[in-house]
Residue frames as qw, qx, qy, qz and C-alpha x, y, z in Angstrom:
[[0.012, 0.045, -0.588, 0.808, 44.48, -52.49, 1.34],
 [0.255, -0.516, -0.789, -0.215, 41.14, -53.23, 2.74],
 [0.185, -0.342, 0.192, -0.901, 38.92, -50.62, 4.31],
 [0.121, -0.321, -0.893, 0.290, 36.95, -51.73, 7.18],
 [0.234, -0.454, -0.336, -0.791, 33.51, -50.37, 6.94],
 [0.165, -0.297, -0.748, 0.570, 32.38, -49.52, 10.36],
 [0.151, -0.667, -0.475, -0.554, 28.96, -48.02, 10.60],
 [0.024, -0.243, 0.422, -0.873, 28.50, -45.27, 13.05],
 [0.011, -0.407, -0.864, 0.295, 25.82, -46.05, 15.62],
 [0.122, -0.469, -0.448, -0.751, 22.59, -44.52, 14.52],
 [0.150, 0.017, 0.519, -0.841, 20.60, -42.36, 16.88],
 [0.111, 0.510, 0.852, -0.038, 17.05, -43.32, 17.46],
 [0.036, -0.308, -0.303, -0.901, 14.77, -40.86, 15.67],
 [0.087, -0.520, -0.717, 0.456, 12.45, -39.34, 18.23],
 [0.101, 0.700, 0.431, 0.560, 9.86, -37.00, 16.85],
 [0.142, 0.137, -0.295, 0.935, 10.14, -33.51, 18.29],
 [0.124, -0.651, -0.725, 0.188, 7.30, -32.69, 20.64],
 [0.088, 0.446, 0.158, 0.877, 5.78, -29.33, 19.84],
 [0.076, 0.176, 0.568, -0.800, 4.19, -27.20, 22.47],
 [0.275, 0.583, 0.745, -0.171, 0.40, -26.93, 22.33],
 [0.177, 0.783, 0.048, -0.595, 0.60, -23.46, 20.79],
 [0.081, 0.506, -0.651, -0.560, 2.48, -24.82, 17.73],
 [0.470, 0.166, 0.867, -0.026, 0.04, -27.63, 17.03],
 [0.503, 0.737, 0.389, -0.229, -2.16, -25.61, 14.72],
 [0.591, 0.281, 0.327, 0.682, -0.80, -24.77, 11.27],
 [0.119, -0.575, -0.126, 0.799, -0.04, -21.05, 11.08],
 [0.481, 0.789, 0.382, 0.012, -1.78, -18.89, 8.56],
 [0.510, 0.054, 0.210, 0.833, 0.46, -17.07, 6.12],
 [0.060, 0.448, 0.125, -0.883, -0.13, -13.36, 5.53],
 [0.219, 0.064, -0.615, -0.755, -1.46, -14.10, 2.08],
 [0.263, -0.374, -0.885, -0.088, -4.11, -16.48, 3.50],
 [0.105, -0.539, -0.534, 0.642, -5.17, -13.88, 6.02],
 [0.133, 0.327, -0.203, -0.913, -5.51, -11.25, 3.30],
 [0.285, -0.102, -0.777, -0.552, -7.53, -13.60, 1.15],
 [0.233, -0.447, -0.836, 0.220, -9.74, -14.52, 4.10],
 [0.013, -0.489, -0.287, 0.824, -10.34, -10.85, 4.78],
 [0.204, 0.191, -0.450, -0.848, -11.23, -10.17, 1.15],
 [0.300, -0.226, -0.877, -0.300, -13.67, -13.07, 1.11],
 [0.195, -0.494, -0.716, 0.453, -15.35, -11.74, 4.24],
 [0.028, 0.173, -0.029, -0.984, -16.19, -8.38, 2.65],
 [0.489, 0.558, 0.520, -0.423, -19.71, -7.35, 1.73],
 [0.622, 0.520, 0.488, 0.324, -20.59, -7.00, -1.96],
 [0.171, 0.974, 0.060, 0.134, -20.23, -3.20, -2.07],
 [0.417, -0.791, 0.407, 0.185, -16.90, -3.30, -0.17],
 [0.720, -0.051, 0.582, 0.375, -15.51, -6.01, -2.50],
 [0.510, 0.728, 0.361, 0.281, -16.59, -4.01, -5.54],
 [0.066, -0.990, 0.128, -0.015, -14.95, -0.87, -4.15],
 [0.603, -0.548, 0.513, 0.269, -11.75, -2.84, -3.41],
 [0.702, 0.299, 0.530, 0.369, -11.72, -4.16, -7.02],
 [0.283, 0.926, 0.156, 0.197, -12.10, -0.58, -8.26],
 [0.315, -0.885, 0.331, 0.094, -9.19, 0.53, -6.06],
 [0.737, -0.210, 0.553, 0.326, -7.10, -2.40, -7.28],
 [0.609, 0.597, 0.386, 0.352, -7.66, -1.42, -10.93],
 [0.065, 0.989, -0.015, 0.135, -6.81, 2.21, -10.19],
 [0.506, -0.734, 0.418, 0.172, -3.64, 1.40, -8.25],
 [0.752, 0.035, 0.544, 0.370, -2.47, -1.03, -10.90],
 [0.465, 0.786, 0.284, 0.293, -3.20, 1.56, -13.67],
 [0.105, -0.980, 0.164, -0.048, -1.34, 4.33, -11.84],
 [0.668, -0.488, 0.496, 0.262, 1.62, 1.99, -11.11],
 [0.705, 0.317, 0.493, 0.400, 1.77, 1.07, -14.79],
 [0.249, 0.935, 0.145, 0.208, 1.44, 4.75, -15.78],
 [0.328, -0.887, 0.312, 0.090, 4.33, 5.76, -13.51],
 [0.733, -0.199, 0.545, 0.355, 6.43, 2.95, -15.06],
 [0.590, 0.461, 0.501, 0.434, 5.73, 4.00, -18.63],
 [0.171, 0.826, 0.214, 0.492, 5.34, 7.77, -18.31],
 [0.256, 0.298, -0.398, 0.829, 6.67, 10.68, -16.32],
 [0.138, -0.412, -0.712, 0.551, 5.18, 11.72, -12.99],
 [0.153, 0.334, 0.031, -0.929, 3.96, 15.02, -14.49],
 [0.373, 0.016, -0.649, -0.663, 2.11, 13.25, -17.27],
 [0.355, -0.328, -0.873, 0.062, 0.39, 10.81, -14.91],
 [0.093, -0.405, -0.486, 0.769, -0.43, 13.67, -12.49],
 [0.231, 0.176, -0.259, -0.921, -1.92, 15.61, -15.44],
 [0.415, -0.177, -0.787, -0.421, -4.21, 12.68, -16.27],
 [0.320, -0.394, -0.784, 0.358, -5.29, 12.35, -12.63],
 [0.086, -0.449, -0.348, 0.818, -5.92, 16.03, -12.00],
 [0.059, -0.109, -0.495, -0.860, -7.84, 16.80, -15.16],
 [0.288, -0.581, -0.752, -0.117, -11.04, 15.99, -13.33],
 [0.106, -0.555, 0.072, -0.822, -12.78, 18.98, -11.84],
 [0.577, -0.436, -0.655, 0.218, -12.97, 18.42, -8.07],
 [0.011, -0.591, 0.093, -0.801, -14.09, 21.26, -5.87],
 [0.679, -0.595, -0.075, -0.423, -15.98, 19.96, -2.77],
 [0.118, -0.520, 0.763, -0.365, -14.52, 18.68, 0.46],
 [0.609, -0.053, -0.778, -0.144, -14.87, 14.97, 1.26],
 [0.703, -0.592, 0.055, -0.391, -16.53, 13.69, 4.37],
 [0.290, -0.579, 0.745, -0.160, -14.45, 11.75, 6.91],
 [0.820, 0.085, 0.536, -0.181, -16.29, 8.58, 5.95],
 [0.747, 0.663, -0.024, -0.021, -15.32, 9.03, 2.30],
 [0.138, 0.794, -0.575, 0.142, -11.68, 9.73, 3.26],
 [0.545, -0.379, 0.724, -0.187, -11.51, 6.64, 5.44],
 [0.871, 0.308, 0.356, -0.137, -13.03, 4.48, 2.74],
 [0.587, 0.766, -0.254, 0.066, -10.52, 5.72, 0.14],
 [0.142, -0.714, 0.658, -0.192, -7.65, 5.29, 2.58],
 [0.723, -0.153, 0.648, -0.185, -8.70, 1.73, 3.34],
 [0.843, 0.482, 0.216, -0.096, -9.36, 0.76, -0.29],
 [0.470, 0.800, -0.365, 0.082, -6.12, 2.16, -1.70],
 [0.238, -0.630, 0.713, -0.196, -3.95, 0.78, 1.11],
 [0.792, -0.013, 0.582, -0.184, -5.56, -2.67, 0.82],
 [0.796, 0.600, 0.071, -0.029, -5.26, -2.72, -3.00],
 [0.211, 0.838, -0.498, 0.068, -1.59, -1.59, -2.81],
 [0.580, -0.432, 0.685, -0.086, -0.72, -4.77, -0.95],
 [0.817, 0.268, 0.511, 0.013, -1.58, -6.71, -4.12],
 [0.568, 0.815, -0.009, 0.118, 0.30, -4.46, -6.58],
 [0.803, -0.131, -0.024, 0.582, 4.06, -4.79, -6.76],
 [0.401, 0.028, 0.010, 0.916, 6.05, -1.58, -6.10],
 [0.145, -0.794, -0.440, -0.394, 2.92, 0.39, -5.20],
 [0.424, 0.018, -0.365, 0.829, 4.85, 3.11, -3.37],
 [0.049, -0.584, -0.475, 0.656, 3.56, 6.07, -1.42],
 [0.132, 0.335, -0.316, -0.878, 3.47, 8.15, -4.67],
 [0.227, -0.131, -0.852, -0.452, 1.41, 5.47, -6.41],
 [0.189, -0.517, -0.802, 0.232, -1.03, 5.32, -3.51],
 [0.020, -0.523, -0.219, 0.823, -1.32, 9.10, -3.23],
 [0.203, 0.190, -0.499, -0.821, -2.07, 9.49, -6.95],
 [0.257, -0.276, -0.893, -0.247, -4.58, 6.64, -6.84],
 [0.135, -0.556, -0.658, 0.490, -6.38, 8.17, -3.84],
 [0.067, 0.431, -0.037, -0.899, -6.38, 11.55, -5.49],
 [0.223, -0.004, -0.716, -0.661, -7.94, 10.05, -8.68],
 [0.234, -0.421, -0.876, -0.001, -10.65, 8.20, -6.72],
 [0.081, -0.578, -0.450, 0.676, -11.53, 11.29, -4.67],
 [0.094, 0.314, -0.291, -0.899, -11.58, 13.47, -7.83],
 [0.195, -0.198, -0.847, -0.453, -13.99, 10.99, -9.51],
 [0.223, -0.597, -0.741, 0.212, -16.31, 11.61, -6.59],
 [0.067, 0.841, 0.207, 0.496, -15.87, 15.41, -7.03],
 [0.605, -0.776, -0.056, 0.168, -13.71, 15.78, -3.88],
 [0.328, 0.854, -0.324, 0.243, -10.66, 18.02, -3.91],
 [0.846, -0.456, 0.113, 0.251, -7.32, 16.79, -2.55],
 [0.291, 0.866, -0.405, 0.034, -3.62, 17.47, -2.97],
 [0.930, -0.008, -0.192, 0.313, -0.44, 15.46, -3.02],
 [0.252, -0.918, 0.302, -0.053, 2.23, 16.72, -0.65],
 [0.874, 0.253, -0.253, 0.328, 5.84, 15.72, -1.37],
 [0.312, -0.891, 0.297, -0.142, 8.58, 16.10, 1.18],
 [0.668, 0.368, -0.578, 0.291, 12.02, 14.86, 2.17],
 [0.761, -0.524, -0.335, 0.184, 13.17, 13.51, 5.50],
 [0.037, -0.928, 0.235, -0.286, 14.96, 16.06, 7.67],
 [0.443, -0.730, 0.499, -0.147, 18.29, 15.52, 9.33],
 [0.935, -0.021, 0.318, 0.156, 19.56, 12.50, 7.45],
 [0.029, -0.801, 0.454, 0.389, 23.05, 13.07, 6.20],
 [0.460, -0.199, 0.827, 0.255, 23.48, 9.68, 4.62],
 [0.149, 0.261, 0.832, 0.465, 20.63, 9.16, 2.22],
 [0.300, 0.046, -0.059, -0.951, 17.88, 11.31, 0.83],
 [0.070, 0.330, 0.940, -0.057, 14.44, 9.86, 1.63],
 [0.289, -0.061, -0.197, -0.935, 11.38, 11.31, -0.07],
 [0.124, 0.337, 0.897, -0.258, 7.75, 10.63, 0.77],
 [0.220, -0.224, -0.410, -0.857, 4.33, 11.50, -0.61],
 [0.139, 0.320, 0.766, -0.540, 1.02, 12.07, 1.20],
 [0.101, -0.509, -0.611, -0.597, -2.52, 12.54, 0.07],
 [0.064, -0.261, -0.493, 0.827, -4.13, 15.47, 1.89],
 [0.118, -0.556, -0.604, -0.559, -7.73, 16.58, 1.76],
 [0.369, -0.801, -0.161, -0.443, -9.04, 19.58, 3.73],
 [0.085, -0.702, 0.559, -0.434, -5.92, 19.54, 5.98],
 [0.854, -0.252, 0.400, -0.217, -6.47, 15.80, 6.80],
 [0.068, 0.477, -0.837, -0.261, -3.74, 13.32, 5.83],
 [0.885, 0.129, -0.019, -0.447, -5.61, 10.55, 3.97],
 [0.976, 0.127, -0.054, 0.170, -2.71, 8.38, 2.89],
 [0.521, 0.626, -0.338, 0.471, 0.99, 8.35, 3.76],
 [0.677, -0.383, -0.463, 0.426, 1.04, 8.48, 7.56],
 [0.321, -0.852, -0.159, 0.382, 2.49, 11.26, 9.68],
 [0.480, 0.802, -0.019, 0.356, 4.26, 14.24, 8.12],
 [0.498, -0.836, 0.225, 0.047, 6.49, 14.67, 11.21],
 [0.661, -0.416, 0.481, 0.398, 10.18, 14.63, 10.47],
 [0.570, 0.370, 0.517, 0.521, 9.80, 15.60, 6.83],
 [0.054, -0.446, 0.067, 0.891, 10.48, 18.92, 5.17],
 [0.539, 0.644, 0.501, -0.209, 7.67, 20.00, 2.88],
 [0.363, -0.147, 0.500, 0.772, 8.70, 20.56, -0.71],
 [0.232, 0.035, -0.444, -0.865, 5.64, 20.89, -2.92],
 [0.490, 0.320, 0.677, -0.446, 1.86, 20.39, -3.09],
 [0.132, 0.005, -0.693, -0.708, 0.15, 19.22, -6.25],
 [0.392, 0.260, 0.586, -0.659, -3.56, 19.79, -5.91],
 [0.412, 0.509, 0.743, 0.139, -6.66, 19.06, -7.94],
 [0.178, 0.219, 0.320, 0.904, -7.45, 21.56, -10.64]]
């Protein structure tokens, strides 16, 4: 039995016309982050590197050791004074930016890192831990870094029940 080989008619390949807005290649989030890092001044880049090392070390510490042991290492520094708003903003920016480059840098990792950086500057802070209110399905915990009643890292505390504060010594 012979098979007749009929070829299906081929459609002419017409390139898709893109609107003018799609003509430029889009930047990926990683490229934008790298472009921002490269645009920093020398002192800002140095501070960001310091924050990156601290966040990575805290993340590694939380992986290898218990929270209490890492917290003990962070809070052994004697911090008594209150930080200025400029210092708090700088620490918040540095830790949040560095956390984007460290895998699994959760709110707890960021809060401990911020507390360590502030304590090295002699500034007191505390870590506030809470759970989300009103969720019957799943327990959701969150950590904030608070200094002088200002939330430095972690966002809003609304909707969370306060459990414990871990302050500087």
